[in-house]
C-alpha positions in Angstrom: -6.9 15.9 23.4 -8.0 13.9 20.4 -10.7 16.0 18.7 -12.7 12.9 17.8 -12.8 11.8 21.5 -14.3 15.2 22.6 -17.9 15.6 23.6 -19.0 18.3 21.1 -22.1 20.4 21.4 -25.0 19.3 19.2 -25.7 21.6 16.2 -29.4 22.1 15.3 -28.9 20.9 11.7 -28.4 17.3 10.7 -25.8 16.8 7.9 -25.2 14.0 5.5 -22.0 12.0 5.4 -20.2 11.0 2.2 -18.4 7.7 1.8 -14.7 7.9 1.1 -15.2 6.0 -2.1 -17.8 8.5 -3.3 -15.5 11.4 -2.6 -12.7 9.6 -4.5 -15.0 9.1 -7.5 -15.8 12.8 -7.6 -12.2 13.7 -7.6 -11.4 11.1 -10.2 -14.2 12.3 -12.4 -12.7 15.8 -12.5 -15.6 17.3 -10.5 -14.7 20.5 -8.7 -14.4 19.5 -5.0 -14.0 21.9 -2.0 -12.7 20.4 1.2 -12.6 22.0 4.7 -10.0 20.1 6.6 -10.4 20.7 10.4 -7.3 18.9 11.6 -4.4 20.7 13.2 -2.1 22.6 10.8 0.8 20.3 11.4 -1.2 17.2 10.5 -2.7 18.9 7.5 0.7 19.9 6.1 2.1 16.4 6.5 -0.8 14.7 4.7 -4.0 15.9 3.0 -6.3 15.1 0.1 -5.0 16.7 -3.1 -5.9 17.0 -6.7 -5.9 19.4 -9.7 -9.7 19.9 -9.2 -9.5 19.9 -5.3 -9.6 23.1 -3.3 -8.5 22.4 0.2 -9.0 24.8 3.2 -7.4 24.1 6.6 -9.2 25.6 9.6 -8.7 23.7 12.9 -11.9 22.5 14.5 -11.4 24.6 17.7 -12.2 27.7 15.7 -15.8 26.5 15.5 -16.3 25.7 19.2 -17.6 29.1 20.3 -21.2 29.8 19.6 -20.1 33.0 17.8 -17.7 31.8 15.1 -15.3 34.6 14.1 -16.4 36.3 10.8 -12.8 36.0 9.5 -13.0 32.2 9.9 -16.3 32.0 8.1 -15.0 34.3 5.3 -12.5 31.6 4.3 -15.3 29.1 3.5 -17.2 29.6 0.3 -21.0 30.0 0.8 -21.9 29.6 -2.8 -20.7 26.0 -3.4 -20.8 22.6 -1.8 -18.2 21.9 0.9 -17.1 18.6 2.4 -15.8 18.8 5.9 -13.2 16.3 7.2 -11.1 15.6 10.2 -9.0 12.6 11.4 -11.8 10.1 12.3 -15.1 11.8 11.5 -16.2 13.2 14.9 -15.0 16.8 14.8 -16.0 17.1 11.1 -19.6 16.1 11.8 -19.8 18.8 14.5 -18.2 21.5 12.3 -20.4 20.6 9.3 -23.5 20.9 11.5 -22.4 24.3 12.8 -21.9 25.5 9.2 -25.2 24.0 8.1 -26.8 26.0 11.0 -25.4 29.1 9.2 -26.8 28.2 5.8 -23.8 26.5 4.3 -24.2 23.6 1.8 -22.1 20.9 3.5 -21.6 17.3 4.2 -18.8 15.5 6.0 -16.4 12.6 5.2 -17.2 9.3 6.9 -14.5 8.3 9.3 -12.3 11.2 8.2 -8.8 10.6 6.9 -9.0 7.1 8.5 -11.8 6.4 6.0 -9.7 7.9 3.2 -6.9 5.6 4.2 -9.3 2.6 3.9 -9.8 3.0 0.2 -8.1 0.2 -1.7 -8.7 -0.3 -5.4 -7.8 -3.1 -7.8 -7.0 -2.4 -11.5 -6.1 -4.9 -14.1 -2.7 -4.4 -15.7 -3.9 -4.8 -19.3 -0.4 -4.6 -20.9 0.7 -7.6 -18.9 1.2 -10.4 -21.4 2.4 -13.2 -19.2 0.3 -16.2 -18.2 -2.9 -15.5 -16.2 -4.1 -12.1 -15.1 -2.3 -9.4 -13.1 -4.0 -6.9 -10.9 -2.4 -3.8 -9.3 -3.8 -2.8 -5.9 -3.7 0.9 -5.1 -4.0 2.8 -1.8 -4.5 6.4 -2.9 -4.0 7.8 0.6 -0.4 6.6 0.8 0.5 5.7 -2.7 1.1 2.0 -1.7 0.9 -0.5 -4.6 0.6 -4.3 -4.6 0.2 -7.0 -7.2 -2.0 -10.0 -7.5 -1.2 -12.5 -10.2 -3.6 -15.5 -10.7 -3.6 -18.3 -13.2 -5.5 -21.6 -13.2 -6.6 -22.1 -9.6 -3.6 -20.4 -7.9 -2.7 -16.8 -7.0 0.1 -14.8 -5.4 0.2 -11.4 -3.8 3.3 -9.1 -3.8 3.8 -6.5 -1.1 0.5 -7.0 0.7 -0.6 -4.6 3.4 -1.6 -5.9 6.8 -4.7 -3.6 6.9 -6.1 -5.4 3.9 -5.4 -9.1 4.8 -9.1 -10.0 4.6 -9.4 -8.2 1.3 -6.9 -10.4 -0.5 -8.5 -13.6 0.8 -11.9 -12.4 -0.2 -10.7 -11.4 -3.6 -9.1 -14.7 -4.2 -12.3 -16.5 -3.1 -14.3 -14.4 -5.5 -11.9 -15.2 -8.3 -12.1 -18.9 -7.5 -8.4 -19.3 -6.8 -6.3 -20.3 -3.8 -3.9 -17.6 -2.6 -0.7 -19.7 -2.6 2.1 -17.2 -2.0 2.5 -13.8 -0.3 5.8 -12.0 -1.2 7.5 -9.1 0.4 10.1 -7.2 -1.7 11.9 -5.8 1.3 11.5 -4.6 4.9 9.1 -1.7 4.3 9.5 1.6 6.1 6.1 3.2 5.3 3.5 0.5 6.0 3.0 -2.7 8.0 3.4 -5.8 5.8 0.6 -8.3 5.6 2.9 -11.3 4.8 2.9 -12.7 8.3 -0.9 -12.3 8.7 -1.5 -14.1 5.4 0.9 -16.8 6.6 -1.3 -17.3 9.6 -4.2 -17.9 7.2 -2.3 -20.7 5.4 -0.6 -18.7 2.7 3.1 -19.4 2.1 5.0 -16.3 3.2 8.1 -15.4 1.2 10.7 -12.8 2.2 14.1 -12.0 0.7 16.9 -14.1 2.1 19.1 -11.1 2.1 16.7 -9.2 4.4 17.1 -11.6 7.3 20.4 -10.1 8.4 18.6 -6.9 9.3 17.2 -8.7 12.4 14.0 -10.5 11.1 12.7 -12.5 14.1 10.3 -14.7 12.2 12.5 -16.0 9.3 12.0 -19.6 10.4 8.3 -19.2 9.6 8.9 -17.9 6.1 10.3 -19.2 2.8 13.4 -17.3 2.0 13.9 -16.2 -1.6 17.3 -16.0 -3.1 18.4 -14.5 -6.4 17.1 -16.6 -9.3 14.5 -18.6 -7.4 11.3 -19.3 -9.2 7.8 -19.9 -7.8 5.0 -21.4 -9.8 1.6 -19.8 -9.8 -0.4 -22.1 -12.1 1.4 -21.7 -15.4 2.8 -18.3 -14.4 6.2 -17.9 -12.7 7.4 -15.4 -10.1 11.2 -15.1 -10.4 13.4 -13.5 -7.7 15.7 -10.7 -8.9 18.0 -9.4 -6.2 18.2 -5.6 -6.5 19.7 -4.1 -3.4 20.1 -0.3 -2.9 17.0 1.1 -1.3 17.7 -1.5 1.3 20.4 -4.2 1.5 17.7 -6.8 1.1 15.7 -5.1 -1.7 14.4 -7.8 -4.0 12.3 -7.5 -7.2 10.0 -10.2 -8.6 9.6 -10.8 -12.3 6.0 -11.9 -12.9 5.3 -14.0 -16.0 8.4 -12.6 -17.7 6.3 -9.5 -18.3 6.2 -7.2 -15.2 9.0 -6.5 -12.8 7.6 -5.7 -9.4 10.5 -3.5 -8.2 9.4 -2.8 -4.7 11.1 0.5 -3.8 14.0 0.1 -6.2 12.5 1.8 -9.3 9.3 3.7 -9.7 7.7 5.0 -12.9 8.5 8.6 -11.9 11.8 8.2 -9.8 14.3 5.8 -8.3 14.5 4.8 -4.6 15.8 6.9 -1.8 18.9 5.2 -0.2 18.8 6.5 3.4 16.2 4.6 5.3 18.4 1.7 6.4 21.7 3.3 7.2 20.7 7.0 7.4 22.5 9.9 5.8 26.0 8.4 6.5 25.3 5.2 4.6 23.2 6.8 1.8 26.1 7.3 -0.7 27.1 3.6 -0.6 23.5 2.5 -0.8 23.0 4.8 -3.8 26.0 3.2 -5.5 24.6 -0.2 -4.8 21.2 0.9 -6.3 23.1 2.1 -9.4 24.7 -1.3 -9.8 21.4 -3.1 -9.4 19.7 -1.0 -12.0 22.5 -1.3 -14.5 23.2 -5.0 -14.0 19.8 -6.5 -13.1 17.0 -4.2 -14.3 18.2 -2.4 -17.5 19.3 -5.6 -19.3 15.7 -6.8 -19.3 13.7 -6.3 -22.6 12.4 -2.8 -23.2 8.8 -4.0 -23.2 9.1 -5.3 -19.6 6.6 -3.5 -17.5 8.0 -1.8 -14.4 5.7 -1.6 -11.4 6.9 -0.2 -8.1 5.5 -0.6 -4.6 4.5 3.0 -4.5 3.5 6.0 -6.5 3.7 9.7 -5.7 1.7 12.7 -6.7 4.2 13.2 -9.5 3.4 9.9 -11.2 1.1 9.7 -14.2 -0.9 6.5 -14.5 -1.0 4.4 -17.7 -4.1 4.2 -19.9 -5.4 1.3 -17.9 -5.2 3.3 -14.7 -2.2 1.4 -13.3 1.1 2.9 -12.2 3.2 0.8 -14.6 5.4 1.7 -17.6 7.5 -0.2 -20.1 11.2 -0.2 -19.1 12.2 1.3 -22.5 10.0 4.3 -21.9 11.5 4.9 -18.5 15.0 4.8 -20.0 14.0 7.4 -22.6 12.4 9.7 -20.0 14.5 9.2 -16.8 18.1 10.5 -17.2 19.1 8.9 -13.9 18.9 5.5 -15.6 21.7 6.3 -18.0 24.0 8.3 -15.7 27.4 7.1 -14.5 27.7 6.2 -10.9 29.0 9.5 -9.6 26.2 11.6 -11.3 23.6 9.1 -10.2 24.6 9.4 -6.6 24.6 13.2 -6.8 21.1 13.2 -8.3 19.7 10.7 -5.9 21.0 12.6 -2.8 20.1 16.0 -4.0 16.3 16.3 -3.3 15.2 13.6 -0.9 11.8 14.2 0.8 11.3 14.0 4.5 11.5 10.4 5.8 8.2 8.6 6.2 6.3 9.3 9.4 7.0 6.7 12.1 9.4 4.9 9.8 11.6 3.5 12.6 8.6 2.0 14.5 7.2 0.6 11.2 10.6 -1.0 10.3 10.9 -2.5 13.8 7.3 -3.9 13.5 8.0 -5.4 10.1 11.2 -7.0 11.5 9.1 -8.5 14.3 11.1 -6.6 16.9 8.1 -4.5 17.9 4.4 -5.5 18.3 1.5 -3.4 17.2 -2.2 -4.4 17.3 -4.4 -3.7 14.2 -5.4 -0.3 15.3 -1.9 0.8 16.2 -0.5 -0.6 12.9 -3.1 1.3 10.9 -2.3 4.5 12.7 1.5 4.1 12.3 1.3 4.0 8.5 -1.1 6.9 8.0 0.4 9.5 5.7 2.5 9.7 2.5 5.1 7.0 1.7 8.0 9.3 0.7 10.1 6.4 -0.5 11.3 8.0 -3.8 14.6 9.7 -4.1 13.1 13.0 -5.2 10.3 15.2 -4.1 9.5 15.8 -7.8 9.5 13.4 -10.8 12.9 12.4 -12.3 11.2 11.8 -15.6 10.7 14.3 -18.4 8.1 14.4 -21.3 10.8 14.7 -23.9 
């Protein structure tokens, strides 16, 4: 049974809740944070709140249901520091926090649990962008999803929007005094539900890669199809299509203002793409060879100062000084040996240490193709968890 749907006993103590954004600020500020995660161990191991200054303890909620909680359970929870209790949606954690407060612990609980954590969405200006207009990078810390908003004059475009934040993009554009003209997808995503179709329903021109249609896209007639070399004007800025297959057969990057290449899942600042999410293990070597060709012939010939910005970041990624997960191409070439390997070595490297595939990735792909329908709540639940779209579980970059 879903813990948050249970009718929990009422503890004597009232406990305060903490907003997800407030908890994130504490983590970002380097404050020592102790978390008691009351989800089941399997859910915890798949996805949790991490950080160098975060101590995370996993004790499932059912350990606290008896009036006499086992002393061995309580011994795992520090009684000399503040503890934030969390669960999936906020119900179980409120009960557990109250039970601990009854016993004298200094506790609060996370509003809406990990669902609340997944609702955090931050915008950071890419200060090293030197093209026309202004470029923002959207960041979803819970999953490592990244998107890009470029605006110039009275127009704006969003790259790799998330369905869960459709209203956010429209509200941000309204605040900036611009019209959201285009919504671009780099590829058929396997880790989150795309917002391109939802934005198209709001009057934004949806753009998907022409090469992705053959995967079985059911709504291609409602979209503008982008082919290699196509350019889209956003005020005085341009968004140019750069076809970069490998992660998927339709993978497409977008060069924004001749300054930043939004690479989707082709290249990240800490790794390259995994090649197995479209054709599985059997097709991965051929996809890796295709990715090598794309990087060598389409990405690496760009000027060294071209910023690279992927659609995701992992725990192994280090943000730039402006807080964005971007890096100059020349720096990545210097630090990522995979970018200068021959094809055979590249394939071996890419296939050597792939992480588990994203949770629910088949359902997410079919939803993004339009072959499966999910309402907003189902879509949000499908994409909870890490993205796991990079080729390696660790960074492929070095500090040399």
